[in-house]
C-alpha positions as CSV (number, residue, x, y, z in Angstrom):
1,M,32.0,0.8,-8.4
2,K,30.6,3.7,-6.6
3,A,26.9,3.3,-5.8
4,L,24.5,5.8,-4.4
5,L,21.6,4.1,-2.6
6,L,18.5,6.2,-2.4
7,W,15.3,5.8,-0.4
8,P,12.5,8.2,-1.7
9,V,10.4,10.6,0.3
10,M,7.6,9.1,2.2
11,P,4.4,11.2,1.9
12,N,2.4,12.1,5.0
13,S,0.3,9.1,5.9
14,F,-0.9,7.0,8.8
15,W,2.6,5.5,9.2
16,S,4.6,8.7,8.9
17,Y,3.8,10.1,12.4
18,Q,5.1,13.4,11.1
19,E,3.7,15.7,13.9
20,T,5.0,13.3,16.6
21,L,8.4,13.1,15.0
22,D,8.6,16.9,14.9
23,L,7.7,17.1,18.6
24,A,10.5,14.7,19.4
25,G,13.1,16.2,17.0
26,L,13.3,13.0,15.0
27,R,13.1,12.8,11.2
28,S,11.6,9.4,10.2
29,T,9.7,6.5,11.7
30,N,11.8,3.6,10.3
31,P,14.9,3.2,8.1
32,P,14.8,1.4,4.8
33,L,15.6,-2.2,5.8
34,G,15.4,-3.5,2.3
35,L,18.0,-1.0,1.0
36,I,20.5,-1.7,3.8
37,T,20.0,-5.4,3.2
38,V,20.8,-4.8,-0.5
39,A,23.9,-2.9,0.7
40,A,25.0,-6.1,2.6
41,L,24.5,-8.2,-0.6
42,L,26.7,-5.9,-2.9
43,P,30.4,-6.7,-3.4
44,P,32.5,-5.7,-0.4
45,H,34.9,-3.7,-2.6
46,W,32.2,-1.4,-3.9
47,E,32.0,2.1,-2.3
48,L,28.5,2.8,-1.0
49,R,26.7,5.9,0.1
50,L,23.1,5.6,1.4
51,V,20.7,8.6,1.5
52,D,17.3,8.3,3.2
53,R,15.6,11.3,1.7
54,N,13.3,11.5,4.7
55,I,16.4,12.3,6.7
56,R,18.4,14.5,4.3
57,F,18.6,15.1,0.6
58,E,21.5,13.9,-1.4
59,T,24.0,16.6,-2.6
60,D,25.3,17.5,-6.0
61,E,28.6,16.0,-4.9
62,D,26.8,12.7,-4.2
63,W,25.5,12.6,-7.7
64,E,28.9,13.5,-9.2
65,W,30.6,10.9,-7.1
66,C,28.5,7.9,-8.1
67,D,28.7,5.6,-11.1
68,L,25.4,3.8,-10.3
69,V,22.2,4.9,-8.6
70,I,20.2,2.2,-6.8
71,I,16.6,3.1,-5.8
72,S,14.2,1.0,-3.7
73,S,10.6,2.0,-3.3
74,M,7.2,1.2,-1.9
75,I,4.0,2.2,-3.8
76,I,3.3,5.2,-1.6
77,Q,6.7,6.6,-2.6
78,K,6.0,6.4,-6.4
79,L,6.2,10.1,-7.2
80,D,9.6,10.7,-5.7
81,F,10.7,7.3,-7.1
82,R,9.9,8.5,-10.6
83,D,11.6,11.9,-10.1
84,L,14.8,10.3,-8.8
85,I,15.0,8.0,-11.9
86,H,14.5,11.1,-14.2
87,K,17.2,13.0,-12.3
88,G,19.7,10.1,-12.6
89,L,19.0,9.8,-16.3
90,S,19.4,13.6,-16.8
91,L,22.9,13.4,-15.1
92,G,23.9,10.5,-17.3
93,K,23.9,7.9,-14.4
94,K,23.0,4.3,-14.7
95,V,19.9,3.7,-12.6
96,A,18.9,0.4,-11.0
97,V,15.6,0.0,-9.1
98,G,14.0,-2.6,-6.9
99,G,11.7,-3.1,-4.0
100,P,7.9,-3.8,-3.7
101,Y,6.7,-1.0,-6.0
102,P,8.8,-1.9,-9.1
103,T,8.3,-5.6,-8.4
104,S,4.5,-5.2,-8.5
105,Y,4.4,-2.4,-11.1
106,P,7.5,-3.0,-13.3
107,E,5.9,-1.0,-16.1
108,A,6.2,2.2,-14.0
109,A,10.0,1.8,-13.7
110,L,10.3,1.0,-17.4
111,E,8.3,4.0,-18.4
112,A,10.4,6.2,-16.1
113,G,13.5,4.9,-17.9
114,A,15.3,2.8,-15.3
115,H,18.2,0.8,-16.9
116,Y,18.1,-2.2,-14.5
117,L,15.0,-3.7,-12.7
118,I,16.1,-5.9,-9.8
119,L,12.8,-7.4,-8.9
120,D,11.4,-10.1,-6.5
121,E,13.7,-10.9,-3.6
122,G,17.2,-9.4,-4.0
123,E,19.0,-12.4,-2.6
124,C,18.2,-14.2,-5.8
125,T,18.2,-11.3,-8.3
126,I,21.1,-9.2,-7.2
127,P,23.6,-11.9,-8.2
128,L,22.0,-11.9,-11.7
129,F,22.3,-8.1,-11.9
130,L,26.0,-8.3,-10.9
131,E,26.7,-10.9,-13.5
132,A,25.0,-8.7,-16.1
133,L,27.2,-5.8,-15.1
134,E,30.3,-8.0,-15.4
135,R,29.2,-8.8,-19.0
136,G,28.9,-5.1,-19.7
137,E,25.1,-5.2,-20.3
138,E,23.5,-1.8,-20.4
139,T,20.0,-2.8,-19.4
140,G,18.2,-5.7,-17.9
141,I,15.2,-7.1,-16.0
142,F,16.2,-9.6,-13.3
143,R,13.5,-11.9,-11.9
144,S,13.5,-15.2,-10.1
145,P,10.6,-17.5,-9.1
146,E,12.8,-19.0,-6.4
147,K,12.5,-17.9,-2.8
148,P,15.8,-17.4,-1.0
149,D,16.9,-19.3,2.1
150,V,16.6,-16.5,4.7
151,T,19.0,-18.3,7.0
152,Q,21.8,-17.2,4.6
153,I,20.9,-13.5,4.5
154,P,23.7,-11.3,5.9
155,I,23.1,-8.7,8.6
156,A,21.8,-5.5,7.1
157,R,24.2,-2.5,7.0
158,Y,22.9,-0.6,9.9
159,D,26.2,1.2,10.1
160,L,25.2,3.2,7.0
161,L,22.3,4.8,8.8
162,D,22.0,7.9,10.9
163,L,20.4,6.0,13.8
164,N,19.7,9.1,15.8
165,A,17.1,10.2,13.3
166,Y,14.7,7.3,13.7
167,L,11.9,6.4,16.0
168,A,12.3,2.7,15.5
169,V,14.8,0.4,13.8
170,T,13.6,-2.5,11.7
171,V,14.7,-6.1,11.6
172,Q,13.0,-9.1,10.0
173,F,12.5,-12.7,11.3
174,S,10.4,-14.2,8.6
175,R,9.0,-13.7,5.1
176,G,5.7,-14.9,3.8
177,C,2.2,-15.5,5.2
178,P,0.2,-18.7,5.3
179,F,-3.2,-17.0,4.7
180,Q,-4.8,-16.0,1.4
181,C,-6.6,-12.7,2.0
182,E,-8.0,-11.6,-1.4
183,F,-6.8,-7.9,-1.2
184,C,-3.2,-8.6,0.1
185,D,-0.2,-8.8,-2.1
186,I,2.2,-10.3,0.5
187,I,1.8,-13.9,-0.9
188,N,2.5,-12.6,-4.4
189,L,5.7,-11.0,-3.2
190,Y,6.9,-13.5,-0.6
191,G,4.8,-16.6,-0.9
192,R,2.5,-18.5,1.5
193,K,5.2,-20.6,3.2
194,P,6.8,-18.5,6.0
195,R,10.6,-18.7,5.9
196,T,12.3,-17.9,9.2
197,K,15.8,-17.0,10.2
198,T,17.5,-18.9,13.0
199,P,17.5,-17.6,16.6
200,E,21.3,-17.3,16.2
201,Q,20.9,-14.9,13.3
202,M,18.4,-12.8,15.1
203,L,20.4,-12.5,18.2
204,K,23.4,-11.4,16.1
205,E,21.3,-8.6,14.6
206,F,20.1,-7.6,18.1
207,E,23.7,-7.6,19.3
208,T,24.7,-5.5,16.3
209,L,22.1,-2.8,17.1
210,Y,23.0,-3.0,20.8
211,N,26.7,-2.4,20.1
212,L,25.8,0.5,17.8
213,G,24.1,2.1,20.8
214,W,20.5,1.7,19.8
215,R,18.0,1.8,22.7
216,R,14.6,2.7,21.3
217,Y,12.0,0.6,19.6
218,I,12.8,-2.3,17.3
219,F,10.0,-3.1,14.7
220,V,10.1,-6.8,13.7
221,V,8.6,-6.1,10.3
222,D,7.4,-9.6,9.4
223,D,4.4,-10.0,7.2
224,N,3.1,-12.2,10.0
225,F,5.4,-12.9,12.9
226,I,3.4,-16.0,13.9
227,G,3.1,-17.4,10.4
228,N,5.2,-20.2,11.6
229,K,4.3,-20.5,15.3
230,R,6.7,-23.2,16.1
231,N,9.7,-21.3,14.9
232,A,8.5,-18.1,16.5
233,K,8.4,-19.8,19.8
234,V,11.9,-21.3,19.4
235,F,13.2,-17.8,18.6
236,L,11.4,-16.2,21.6
237,R,12.7,-18.8,24.0
238,E,16.2,-17.8,22.9
239,L,15.5,-14.1,22.9
240,I,14.1,-14.0,26.5
241,P,17.4,-14.7,28.2
242,W,19.3,-12.4,25.9
243,M,16.9,-9.5,26.7
244,E,17.2,-10.3,30.5
245,Q,20.9,-10.4,30.3
246,H,21.0,-7.1,28.5
247,K,18.3,-5.6,30.8
248,Y,15.7,-5.1,28.1
249,P,17.5,-2.4,26.0
250,F,14.7,-2.3,23.4
251,K,10.9,-2.3,23.2
252,L,9.7,-4.6,20.4
253,I,6.9,-4.2,17.9
254,T,5.6,-6.6,15.3
255,E,2.8,-7.6,13.0
256,A,0.7,-10.8,13.6
257,S,-2.6,-12.3,12.6
258,L,-5.5,-12.3,15.1
259,N,-5.3,-16.0,15.7
260,L,-2.5,-15.1,18.1
261,A,-5.4,-15.0,20.6
262,E,-5.7,-18.7,20.3
263,D,-2.2,-19.4,21.7
264,D,-1.7,-18.3,25.3
265,E,1.9,-19.6,25.4
266,L,2.9,-17.6,22.4
267,I,1.5,-14.3,23.9
268,E,3.3,-15.0,27.2
269,L,6.6,-15.6,25.4
270,M,6.2,-12.4,23.3
271,V,5.6,-10.3,26.4
272,K,8.5,-11.9,28.3
273,A,10.7,-11.3,25.3
274,G,10.0,-7.6,25.4
275,F,7.2,-7.2,22.8
276,V,4.9,-4.3,23.8
277,L,2.8,-3.7,20.7
278,V,1.4,-5.8,17.9
279,F,-0.2,-4.6,14.6
280,M,-3.2,-6.8,13.6
281,G,-5.2,-6.7,10.4
282,I,-8.7,-6.8,11.7
283,E,-10.1,-5.1,8.6
284,T,-13.8,-5.0,9.5
285,P,-16.2,-6.3,12.2
286,D,-18.6,-7.4,9.4
287,T,-18.3,-11.2,9.2
288,D,-19.8,-11.3,5.7
289,S,-17.1,-9.0,4.4
290,L,-14.4,-11.1,6.1
291,I,-15.6,-14.2,4.4
292,G,-15.9,-12.4,1.1
293,I,-12.2,-11.5,1.2
294,N,-11.2,-14.9,2.4
295,K,-10.0,-13.7,5.8
296,V,-11.6,-16.6,7.5
297,Q,-9.0,-16.6,10.3
298,N,-10.8,-13.6,11.7
299,T,-14.1,-15.4,11.9
300,R,-13.3,-18.3,14.2
301,Q,-14.0,-16.5,17.4
302,S,-15.3,-13.1,18.6
303,L,-13.1,-10.3,17.4
304,I,-13.7,-8.2,20.5
305,D,-13.0,-11.1,22.8
306,S,-9.8,-11.9,20.9
307,C,-8.6,-8.3,21.2
308,H,-9.4,-8.1,24.9
309,K,-7.5,-11.3,25.6
310,I,-4.4,-10.1,23.8
311,T,-4.5,-6.7,25.6
312,R,-5.1,-8.2,29.0
313,M,-2.1,-10.4,28.6
314,G,0.1,-7.4,28.1
315,L,0.2,-6.4,24.4
316,Q,-1.0,-3.1,23.1
317,I,-2.9,-3.6,19.8
318,M,-2.6,-1.4,16.7
319,S,-5.1,-2.5,14.1
320,G,-5.9,-2.2,10.4
321,F,-9.4,-1.4,9.3
322,I,-10.7,-1.1,5.7
323,M,-13.9,0.3,4.2
324,G,-15.3,-0.5,0.7
325,F,-15.4,-4.3,0.5
326,D,-18.0,-5.8,-1.8
327,N,-21.5,-6.1,-0.5
328,E,-20.6,-3.9,2.5
329,R,-23.7,-2.7,4.3
330,P,-24.3,1.0,5.0
331,G,-23.0,2.2,8.3
332,A,-19.7,0.4,8.1
333,G,-17.8,3.5,9.2
334,Q,-19.9,3.7,12.4
335,R,-19.5,-0.1,13.1
336,I,-15.7,0.2,12.8
337,K,-15.7,3.3,15.0
338,D,-17.8,1.4,17.6
339,F,-15.4,-1.5,17.5
340,I,-12.4,0.7,18.0
341,M,-14.1,2.4,20.9
342,E,-15.2,-0.9,22.5
343,T,-11.8,-2.5,22.3
344,G,-10.0,0.7,23.3
345,I,-7.5,0.3,20.5
346,P,-5.6,3.6,20.3
347,Q,-4.2,3.4,16.8
348,G,-6.6,2.2,14.1
349,Q,-4.9,2.2,10.7
350,F,-8.2,3.1,8.9
351,S,-8.4,3.4,5.1
352,M,-10.6,2.9,2.1
353,L,-9.9,-0.2,0.1
354,Q,-7.4,-0.1,-2.8
355,A,-6.9,-3.0,-5.2
356,L,-3.2,-3.8,-5.5
357,Q,-2.0,-5.1,-8.8
358,N,-1.9,-8.8,-9.4
359,T,-3.7,-9.7,-6.1
360,A,-6.7,-12.0,-6.3
361,M,-8.9,-9.0,-5.8
362,W,-7.2,-7.1,-8.6
363,N,-7.7,-10.0,-11.0
364,R,-11.3,-10.4,-10.1
365,L,-12.1,-6.7,-10.4
366,K,-10.3,-6.6,-13.8
367,R,-12.4,-9.5,-15.1
368,E,-15.5,-7.7,-13.9
369,G,-14.4,-4.4,-15.6
370,R,-14.5,-2.5,-12.3
371,L,-10.9,-1.1,-12.1
372,I,-10.4,2.6,-12.5
373,E,-7.2,3.8,-14.0
374,G,-5.2,6.7,-12.5
375,L,-6.8,6.9,-9.1
376,A,-4.7,4.7,-6.8
377,T,-2.4,6.7,-4.5
378,F,-2.5,4.2,-1.6
379,H,-2.9,6.4,1.5
380,Q,-5.7,7.4,3.9
381,G,-6.6,10.5,1.7
382,A,-7.4,8.4,-1.4
383,I,-10.7,7.1,-2.7
384,M,-10.9,3.6,-4.1
385,N,-9.4,2.7,-7.4
386,F,-12.3,0.5,-8.4
387,V,-16.1,0.8,-8.6
388,P,-17.6,-0.5,-5.3
389,T,-20.9,-2.2,-4.8
390,R,-22.4,0.9,-3.0
391,P,-22.0,4.6,-3.9
392,V,-18.4,5.7,-3.5
393,E,-19.7,9.1,-2.2
394,E,-21.6,7.2,0.6
395,I,-18.5,5.2,1.6
396,T,-16.2,8.2,1.5
397,E,-18.5,10.4,3.7
398,E,-18.9,7.6,6.2
399,Y,-15.1,7.2,6.2
400,I,-14.4,10.9,6.7
401,E,-16.8,11.1,9.6
402,A,-15.5,7.9,11.3
403,F,-11.8,8.9,10.9
404,W,-12.5,12.4,12.2
405,E,-14.3,11.1,15.3
406,I,-11.8,8.3,16.1
407,Y,-9.0,10.8,16.2
408,D,-10.8,13.5,18.2
409,P,-8.3,14.3,21.0
410,V,-10.8,13.7,23.9
411,T,-11.9,10.4,22.3
412,Y,-8.3,9.3,21.7
413,L,-7.3,10.0,25.3
414,D,-10.3,8.2,26.7
415,R,-9.8,4.9,24.8
416,T,-6.0,4.9,25.2
417,F,-6.5,5.2,29.0
418,R,-9.0,2.3,28.9
419,H,-6.7,0.2,26.7
420,F,-3.8,0.6,29.1
421,M,-5.9,0.0,32.2
422,M,-6.8,-3.3,30.6
423,M,-3.2,-4.3,30.1
424,N,-1.1,-6.5,32.3
425,G,1.5,-4.1,33.7
426,W,4.5,-6.5,33.7
427,R,7.6,-5.4,31.8
428,G,11.1,-6.8,32.0
429,K,13.4,-4.9,34.3
430,S,15.4,-2.4,32.3
431,D,18.2,0.1,33.0
432,R,17.4,2.0,29.8
433,K,17.0,5.7,30.5
434,L,14.7,8.1,28.6
435,D,16.7,9.9,25.9
436,Q,16.4,13.6,25.1
437,E,14.0,13.0,22.2
438,Q,11.6,11.2,24.4
439,W,11.8,13.9,27.1
440,R,11.2,16.5,24.4
441,A,8.1,14.7,23.1
442,F,6.7,14.1,26.6
443,R,7.2,17.8,27.6
444,A,5.4,18.8,24.4
445,I,2.3,16.6,25.0
446,M,2.2,17.7,28.7
447,W,1.8,21.2,27.4
448,R,-0.6,20.5,24.5
449,Q,-2.8,17.8,26.1
450,G,-2.3,18.8,29.8
451,V,-2.5,22.6,29.6
452,K,-3.5,24.0,26.2
453,R,-6.4,21.7,25.2
454,S,-9.7,20.9,26.8
455,T,-8.2,17.4,27.5
456,R,-6.2,18.9,30.4
457,F,-8.2,17.4,33.2
458,R,-8.4,14.0,31.5
459,F,-4.7,14.0,30.8
460,W,-3.5,14.6,34.3
461,W,-6.1,12.4,36.0
462,N,-5.5,9.5,33.7
463,L,-1.8,9.8,33.9
464,L,-1.9,9.8,37.7
465,I,-4.0,6.6,37.7
466,I,-1.7,4.9,35.2
467,A,1.4,6.0,37.3
468,L,-0.2,4.6,40.5
469,L,-1.7,1.3,39.1
470,K,0.4,0.5,36.1
471,P,3.8,2.2,36.7
472,N,5.7,-0.1,34.3
473,L,3.4,1.2,31.5
474,V,3.9,4.9,32.0
475,E,6.5,5.3,29.3
476,E,4.5,3.4,26.7
477,Y,1.3,5.3,27.7
478,L,3.0,8.7,27.2
479,A,4.5,7.5,23.9
480,T,1.0,6.4,22.7
481,L,-0.4,9.8,23.6
482,A,2.4,11.4,21.7
483,I,1.5,9.3,18.7
484,G,-2.0,10.8,18.9
485,E,-0.6,14.2,18.0
486,H,0.1,13.0,14.5
487,F,-3.5,11.9,14.1
488,F,-5.0,15.0,15.6
489,S,-3.6,17.0,12.7
490,Y,-3.6,14.3,10.1
491,R,-7.4,14.0,10.2
492,Y,-7.7,17.5,8.8
493,I,-5.5,16.5,5.9
494,V,-7.5,13.3,5.2
495,R,-10.8,15.2,5.3
496,K,-9.5,17.9,2.9
497,Q,-7.9,15.5,0.5
498,L,-11.0,13.3,0.3
499,R,-13.5,16.2,-0.1
500,H,-11.3,17.5,-2.9
501,Q,-11.3,14.1,-4.6
502,L,-15.1,13.8,-4.3
503,E,-15.4,17.3,-5.9
504,L,-13.2,16.2,-8.8
505,L,-15.2,13.0,-9.2
506,K,-18.4,15.0,-9.2
507,Q,-17.0,17.4,-11.9
508,Q,-15.8,14.4,-13.9
509,R,-19.3,12.8,-13.8
510,L,-20.9,16.1,-14.8
511,E,-18.5,16.4,-17.8
512,E,-19.3,12.8,-18.8
513,L,-23.0,13.5,-18.5
514,G,-22.7,16.6,-20.5
515,K,-20.8,14.7,-23.2
516,E,-23.5,12.0,-23.2
517,V,-26.2,14.6,-23.7
518,A,-24.2,16.3,-26.5
519,D,-23.6,13.0,-28.2
520,D,-27.3,12.1,-27.9
521,R,-28.3,15.5,-29.4
522,D,-25.8,15.2,-32.2
523,S,-27.1,11.7,-32.9
524,S,-30.7,12.9,-33.0
525,V,-29.9,15.8,-35.3
526,A,-28.0,13.4,-37.7
527,E,-30.9,11.0,-37.7
528,L,-33.4,13.8,-38.5
529,E,-31.2,15.0,-41.3
530,R,-31.1,11.5,-42.8
531,S,-34.9,11.1,-42.6
532,P,-36.9,11.4,-45.9
533,E,-39.2,14.1,-44.4
534,V,-36.3,16.4,-43.7
535,A,-34.8,15.7,-47.1
536,L,-38.0,16.7,-48.8
537,K,-38.3,19.9,-46.9
């Protein structure tokens, strides 16, 4: 069997970092970990070609060569996902699909015409798919309520990737999250009981990447790295000597819940193991909203104090913020902006709320008749796909203003400087050298932020202070400033997209109002025509 594995185009979004990638001469932020894990699960005698369409497009020869097309997708990639299915069908190819998007929205894959839907976790459903192929079945939907034992997962096929094209490579330590946030679909996809790999597995994956020559960031893409704190600590204690022995060849990033601040030992282990940045879903500083979405783990202690503690102990924070929760009070955008400024968090993943299918929120809004069909696009330039409890225009305008101001270049440089000045400057001793992509990005921001823009004085003065007082953090500091370039341009896109959607919404409402007026007029005329007085006349 000759299989062509395709990863669809990722639209410009918070996570794409497109402007920053262009400065560095890179093509994509992260590779498709799910797809290269699928590749490792397929029969060894199969011939495989993997194409990440964010790196390059497949050729006509690729399509002619293959017997089967396998496409994985997240929701944000849905347009290219559909187009790839259609192209495969038009060329007479068998098309199999999987990943978070078709698992949550199987009807989309069916409507597009995919032959095989390999849903849920592939370790359980790929064997079912392969058995169906052996039987000669032309179509099939493969699901499994079982959760696989992640200690049996093979190492992903990193050898299929063009590693030079990526900012960070992805690995996974665990699946699942113990919390029950109403808006999140993680527990639907992977369950509430975190399943972890063994330290031996993880070190083999790190060794594989090391031997392939990888020396940049590794993103440990767990839903919640500390979902099982005990196992996380066991892994970290094994990882620390490996990193020391290999002279810290990677900088590590992960996602974790804010209750990380409650465990000093865990933070210390993460820093000693080479973690430099952690993404945290803070969502909102409004306690009432946090309770309403069942994110009670963020209400046990001061959010600001928790963030400051994590930062002071040596981890940069990247945070998630959302507007549009039920019973949200006016001024939410300003409160989120103030929170980001007070904590100094450079990157705030800031969006308006979207209801994901089959989440507790989706089911509740469906019962309440508040879902809006056809609006969900799931990125920062999208308005909500449901009717909120305050005017959507008010929420959107607050959001536009806050997003614009948060990513003003002067504002971004100021809080990034404050954030890094708060951080512990310890980093493990590394012999890793800056590569040409990093030098290219750093030269570009020195020109843009240090010469071209009004930030020039702040840039050089702040950089000098960081170099003198936090020399071990200079590389990460410059990298964070380079990331800012993406947001400086992306905020224009977000504002334009949202203003356009508000205008479309306004037009739609005017059309609906006009239709209601016309219907009322027609009804009144009909009633008059039926009245005896009109009949006599």
